[in-house]
N, C-alpha and C positions, 0 to 999 in steps of 0.2 A: 639455729645458729650455724653460720657457715664455718666449715672446717678449714683451717689454714694448713696447707701442706708445704713443707719446707724441703728444699734440696740443698745439701751442703756440698760445696766444692772444696776438696781437701780432706785428708784423713789423718792429720797430725795433731799437735798439741792443742791448737785453738779450736779445731773442729770437734775434738773430744769434749771440751768443757761447754762448747755451744750446744752440742747434742744433749748433754745432761741438763743444761739450764733451760732448754725449750720445754722439758718435761715439768718444769717448775712454774710455767706460765699459768696464772690463775684466771678463772672466769671465761676462758676461751678454749676452744677445741683445737689444739695444735698437734700436728703429727710431723715428725721428721720422716719423710717418705723415701728419700733417695740420697745416695752419696756417690760422687765421682772423684777420682784422684788420678794423678799422673801415672801411678802404678796400680793397675786394675786389681792385682792380687791383694794389695794393701786395702783397697776400697772394699773388697769382699770380706776381708777379715774384720774390718771396722764395722761393716753392716751386720755381720754375724754376731759380733761381740755385743753390739748395742741394740740388736733387735730392729734394725732398719730394713724395711721390706725390699728395697731395690739397691743394687750396687751396679752402677754403669761403668763400662770400660772407657767411655769418652764423655767429656763435658757436653758435647753436642747432643748426646742421647738424653742427658738430664734436662737440657734446655728444651728439648722437643717433647718432654713429658707434659701433656696438657693439664694434668692434675696439680702440678706444682704452682703455687702462688708466689712464693718467696724463695729467691736464691741467696744463700748465705756463703760468701766468698771467704774461705779460710786458707787461701793459697799464698805462695810467696809474693812479696811486694811487687815484683816486676810484672806479675800477671794480673794485678788488681784491675787496672783500667781496661785492658782488653776484655776481661771477663765481665766487667760492669757493662761495657758497650754491647757485648753479645747477649747478656741476660736482658737488658733493656729492649734490644731489638726483638727478643722472643716474647716481649710483653710481660716480663716478670718484675716484681718489685725486687730491689737488690739491697742486701746488707753486705757491707764490706769491712773487713778487719782494718784496724789502723796499721800504718798510715794509709791514707787514700792512695797516695802515689809518691814518687820520688823522681830522681834522674837516673836512667839506666844505660845511657850511652848508645841508644839505638841509632842515633844520627851521626855518631862519631866514626870517621873513616877507618881508623885503625882498630880492627875488631879484636886484636890481641892486647891492646893497651890497657893498663890499669888506670881506668878513667878518673879515679879519685886523685891520681897524681898528675894528670895532664890537662883535664878539661877546665877551662875558666869557670869560676863560680857564677859569674853573671849569666853565662850561657846556660848553666845548669838551672838557674833560677827561672829563666824564661821558659825553658822546656818543661820543667816540673809544673809550672802554673798552667801551661797549655794542656798538659796531660790532665790536670785536675778539671779544667774547663770542659774537656771532652767528656769526662764522666758525668758531669753535671748536665751538660747539654743533652747527652744521650738519654738520660732518665727523664729530663723535662720534655723532650720531643716525643718520647714514647708514652708520656702520661703515667709513669710509674715513680714510686718513692725511692730516693737514695737515702739509705739508712747507714750512717757512719758509726761504726762500732767503737766509740770512745767510751769505755766503761767507767772512767773516772767521773764523768758527769753524773752517772747513775749511782755511784758509790754512796752508801748512807752517810758517811762522814762529810762528803762534799755537799750533799743536799742539806744536811743539818747546818753547815756553815752558811749556805745560801739563805736558809730560812732565818737564822739568827741575825744575819746582816740586814735582811729585809725588814725585820722587826726593829732593829736598831735605827734604821732609816738614814744612816750617815753615808759618807763617801768612802769607798775602798781606796785608800791612798797607796798601798803597796801590797803586792802578793809575792810570796816566796814559795817555791815548790821544787821538788826533786823526785826523780826516779833513778836509782842506781842499784847495781848488784855486781856480781863477780864475773859476768860474761854470758853471752848467749850460747845456747846449746845447738843452734841451727847452723848447718854448714853453709847455707846460702848467704848468711849474714856477714860473712867475712869479706865479701867482695862488694864494692860499690855497684858494680854492674847488675847484681841480682838483689841486693838489699835496698839500693836507691839512696843510701846515706849511712851514717854510722850511728853512734850512741844518741846523738841529738834527734835524729829522725825516728829511731826505733824505740827509744825510751823517753826522750824529752817531749815527744808528742803528747804524752799523758798529762804531766803537770801543766804543760802549755795549754792543752785543750781545756783543762779545768780553769785556768786563769782567764782565758778568753771567754769562757762560758759565764763566769761570775761577773766580769765587767759588762758583757753583753746584757745579762739579766739586770744588772744595776741600771744601765742606760734605759732599757725598755720600761723598767718599773718607775724610775724617777722622771724621765724626760720623754718617753715614748719613742725613742730611737736608740739603737745599740751603740755602745761605746766600743770602738774598733781600734786595732793596733795601728800606730802611726810610723814608728821607726824602730830600728833594731841595732844594737851593738853586741858583738859576741867574740868569744875566744874558743878555739878548739885545740885539742892536743892528742898525741899518740903516746900515752904514758907507758904502755907496755913495750915500747921500743926504747925506753930510757936505759942507759948502761947499767944503772943500779938494779933495775928490775930484771934485766936479762941475766945478770950475775947471780940473782937470788936463787937459792935451792934449799928446800922445795918451794914451789910456787902454787898457791891455791887459787890464784886469779887466772882466768882463761886468757890466752894470747893467740898469736898467729893471724891477726887481722891483716889483710893485704894492703888495702888502700883507703880504709875508713878510719875515722877518729874514734877513740875509746873514751873520750871525756869532752864535755862542752859546757859552757856557761853563757847564758843569753840574758841581756837586759832589754826588755820590751817597754817602749813608751807608748801610752795610749793617746787617743786624740783629745782627752781631757787633761793631759799632762801627768797622769798617774803612771805607775810603773809596775812591772812584774819581773822578778829575777828567777830564772829557770836553770836548774842544773841537771845534767844527765851523765851517767858514766857506766862503764863496764869494769870498774876498778875498785869496787867496794865489797868488802867481806861482810859476812853476818846475815846473809839473806837479802831480800829486796828491801830497799829503803824508799818508801813511798809516803810523802807527806805534802800538805799544802797549808800555808798559813796566810790568812787575809788580815791585814792591819787596817782597820777602819778609823774614821775620824772620831768615833765614840765607842768602839768595841774592837776586840781582837778575837778571832776564831781560828782554830787549827783542826784539820782532819789528819789523823794518823791512820793511814790505810794499812801499811806494813812498816815495821812491826807495831802491834798494839797489844795492850795487856789484858784483853778479855780473858786470856788463859796464860798462866806462866808456869813453867815446869823446870825441874832440875834433875839431871842424871850425871853421875860421875863417869859413866862410860857411854860411848856412842851407841852401843848395841842394846842398852837397857830397854828402850822403847820399841825395839824390834821393827816391824813394818808399819807401825802407826805413823800416819802423816804428821809432820810438824808444820812446815810452811815452805813456800816455793823458794828455791835457790839457796837454801841454807847449806853450809858446807859440812856441818857435823851436828849430831844430836846430843853431844856431850855438853855439860855445863848448863847454865841458865838459857832457856829458850822460850819463845813466845808461840806456842802451838795455836794455830788459827782454828776456832771451833767450826767456822763455815767461811772458808776463804773466798769462795765464789760470791757469796752474799756481801761480804765486806768490800770486795772490789767491784761490785755493781753489775755482775754479769746477768743474773736472773732479772734484775730490774730493767736492764738494757733490752733484753729480748722480750720482756713484757711490753715495753713501750713500742718496740718494732711490730709485734703482733697486733697491738691495738691500732697502730697507724695503718696497717694493711686493711683492717676491718672497718675503721672509722674514716679513712680517707683524709687523715690529717698529717701534718709534718711532725717529725720526731724532735725530741729535745736536742739530739745530735744528728745533724743532717749535712747537706752539701756545703752550705755556707761556712759552717765551722770547720769542716774538713779542708776547704780551700784556704781559710785563714791560717790554719796550722801549717800548711805547705808554704804559704807566702812568708810567714815569719821564719820558718826553719831555713828556707833557702836564701832569704835575706841575711840570716845569721851566718850561713856558710860564706856568703859573699863578704860580709863584714869582717869575719875572721881572716879571710884570705887577703883582703885589701886594707885592713887596718883602719876602717872608717865606719861612721854611722850610715846605715842604709835607710832611705825613706821608702815606706811602703804605703803611704796614705792614699 
């Protein structure tokens, strides 16, 4: 059996759980061989802590490593597509964290401008789609796989919803999904120029990806062709700039976003006339709120990714449980909480990397690939244009 050797670009939050989850791949010999990061010292610390053999000072060194089969990009959003292109040119299969890309103002003449405040959204949309196309073409031209790390598609709850609806055999009439929490911990997320977008891009991509996947699966299963998004209507807001929020003290919701939205709601109409309603926000307390409900013509199925009641606990004081992990983004361990017994599994990360490893060895396409990644970008940037212009945007 061929050994699959992985090189991770990045040494932060996403890189850490990717490294752990590669060790859970079953039936294949997978080794995380190397890591490279913008700060070489951090890459070395990451490698030492996780037992990774090589820590490279530069990404170019990792890409030149002939032993590496798969490059896993866990870098900030604005680096995704350049790194995908470089990895593909080096003949490596590429896994890239969500979102595939956004708009980063590289073509905007005023380099000091807050581009989220000044760049027309139709221009952003065109440039974001062109960026997505560059990544797809680079991998296709090099004959390597583009593996889009949308973990929601692999989450057990989403896959159970898919199987239930497949057995029911009806039409998915409406999908409702949300990802929200109290704000990102990443400094680069506060600026459109480095994040590529706000809450809708960073969080809404998850339930949107799940909704697009379920409708695509329905179309292929019933008609032999995917059901694709046709038009978008949306609203965005900067709720942490409201006078009431600014006057609140204390505040448990993160703020300080420069030119991105912290809340969005999107209505997607598919080419069969059905709809999906997607909400995303950085303004929700109580930990991550991740769910997706599919309303079918003869059944309803919901996936509660976070929180779920596989384990429920109570403590009168936040220090009672000490260092024991509860769940991501929760503000306090006091009161009733929903400790996740295996958060990585519930959110689909081991299953995602299992699929990616199998794709590399079997030469097949992943459940989550370039087409889905591009459709997510197309819907989100049409949503930004819709919110700015107050009208429906056709993306068919």
